[in-house]
N, C-alpha and C positions, 0 to 999 in steps of 0.2 A: 740492163733493166734500170739503171740511175735514168738514162737518156729517156726511155719509156713513159717513166713516173713524170719527169719534166714535162714531156710534150703533153699527157693526159692533164697535167695541172694547168697548162696554158689553156687547153681547150675549155677547161671548165671555168676558168676566170675569163674567156671570151665570151663564152654562152651566157654566164651571169652577167657581163656587162651588157649583153645584147639584150636580154631580158629586163634590166634595168631601164634601158633606153625605150623599150617598146612600152613599160609601165608607165614611165613619165610622160610619153607621148600620150599615152592613154586619158592619163588623168588631166593632162592640162587641155586636151580636146574635149573630155568629159565635162568639165567645169565650163570652158569658153563657149561651147555650142550645144551642150546636152548630150545624154547617151543616146536617144533615140537618132538624132542627126550626126552622130559620128560613125564613120564607117571604117572597118580593118584596114581597107586601102589607104584612108587619110592617115591611121595609126602607122602603118607601114612607112608611109611617105614619110611624114614627120620624124620617125625615128631612123631613117636611112636605111630601112632593110627591106629585103624582098618581101612581097604579099603571103609568099609560103611560109617564112620564117615567122610572121604573126599568125598564121593559121597552126604552125607547130605548138605555139605558145598557149594557145587556148581558143574558145570562143570568145566573142565579145563580152557575154556576161561572165566568163571566168575571169577573164582580165579585170573586169570592174569588181568582182569578189577579191582577188589578188590584191588590187590597188587600195581596195578598202580595208584589208587586213593589214596592208603594209602602213597605210596612214594611221590608224588607230594605234598599232604598238610598234613601229617603227621598221618593221622587217615582216617577212611572209610567214616565218615561223613564229606560233603562238607562246608568248611568254607573259604570264600576268604581270599588270603593271605594277603591284605591289612589291614584285620578285625582282624587277629592273634594278640594276645598280645605281642609276641617276636618280631614281625615286627612294631607293635605299638610304642613300645619301642624304635626301631631304628629311626623311622621317628620324633619321639616327641624329640630327642635329641637336644639342644639348639645350641650345636656346630656342625654347618654345616660339617665342615671337618671331624669332627670326625664320624657323621652319615653316611657319604659317605663311609668311611672304614669300619664301621661297616655292611653296606648294601652289600659291596661286599663281605665281610668275609661271610655274610650268603649266598649269592648268591653262592659264591664257595662251600661253606660246604652241600649246598643242592644238587648241581648239582654233587659233588664227591659222594653223597649217591646214586643218581639215574641215572647217566648217562649209566653206564652197562645196567641196567634194562631196561632204555628208548630204549636203542639200541636192545635189545633182542625182546623188543614190537615191536619196528619197523619191524624187520625183521618176527617177527609172524604173522603181520598185512597181510603179503602177501599170507598167507593161510588160515586167520581169519578175515573176514569181520568186525565182533563185536568189535576186538581189534584195527583195524583201526579206528573205529567210536569213540572208547573210547580215542584213542590218540588224534583225531580229536577235541574231545570235550575238552579235559584237555589243549590242545593249545590253543584254544579259550579261556578258561577260564583265561589263563595264559597271553595272549595278551589284554584282556579287564583289568587284575589287572594292568598291565604294563601301559597300555594308561591312566587308572584313576591314578596311581598313579605317573605319571610324572608331573602331576599339582604341586606334590610338590617340583618340581625343579624352578616352575614357582615363589612359594611362597617363596622360600630361594634366589630367584634375579640368577639364575644360568641359565635360558633358558629365552627366551622371550614367551610371552602367545600366539603368533601366531606358535610357532615352537613345540609346544606339540606333533602333528601328526607324524612328521617327527622324531621327538626324540624318541617317543616311536618305532618307527620301528626299528630305530638303537639298541636302548636297548634290545628289544627284541631278536634280533639278536646276541648281545654281551652275553646276559645273559642265552641263551638257553642252554640244555644239549648238543645237537649236537656240540657247538662250544666248550664246555668243553672238550668233548670227543676227538675231534678232536687235540686239543693241549695237553691236558695231558694223553691222551691215546697212540693216533696216533703219536704223535710228541713224546712223553716220557718227556714235560715240567712238572718239579717241580710244587709242588700246590703255592710254594711261587712264583716263576717266573710266571705263570699264573694270581694269585694276584694281581701282580703289574701290570702287562700287561692290564688286565681289569679294574683297577683303571685309569692307563694312558689313556687309549681307551676311558672311558666315560669321563674324563677331557677333552679329545681334542674335545667333542662335546658340552661343555659348552660355551655359547655365549656370556653372559652379562658382562658388565665392572667388577662385584662382583664377578664373577666366578673364 
């Protein structure tokens, strides 16, 4: 019985590692050469697996969807951002100014990882409806997280209770992958420059006397 469990666990680990290689290769190729120009054969060759293994992992659209989910939330299993331990640790920091700086660093780091992939997915959505739908779902989850998380700013006396909706709209724009990509990629701002700008922009929308 113990041997069978060990073999089963080993096979599961191997399958997970193989899928990770496939998703990693797909992400790199989608960003480097575009979704439409990337083939499953290229993904297989890059991942070092048989083409049949990639077919078993899913269609090209489903792979892009899985890659997007993993990039947005850290893995393929959805967990709200505001419930993830690393984010909770930031929001429970007793020093509000330090918490804001940690939050900005977190957002910039996340967008640095996903901005190019998000751009590739937006372009792919023109030819694949399922990818467009996944982008829309991801954006709705992001907006919901931001709106819920904006209550933290009320608790820290940084905005008024009646300002949550408008502040969440502003914050969703400032922290979006598109905003990061415009400044950091299109306008070639350094990460440090963008980080300072983002913190200053958030600070400028804090309205209570304690802000």
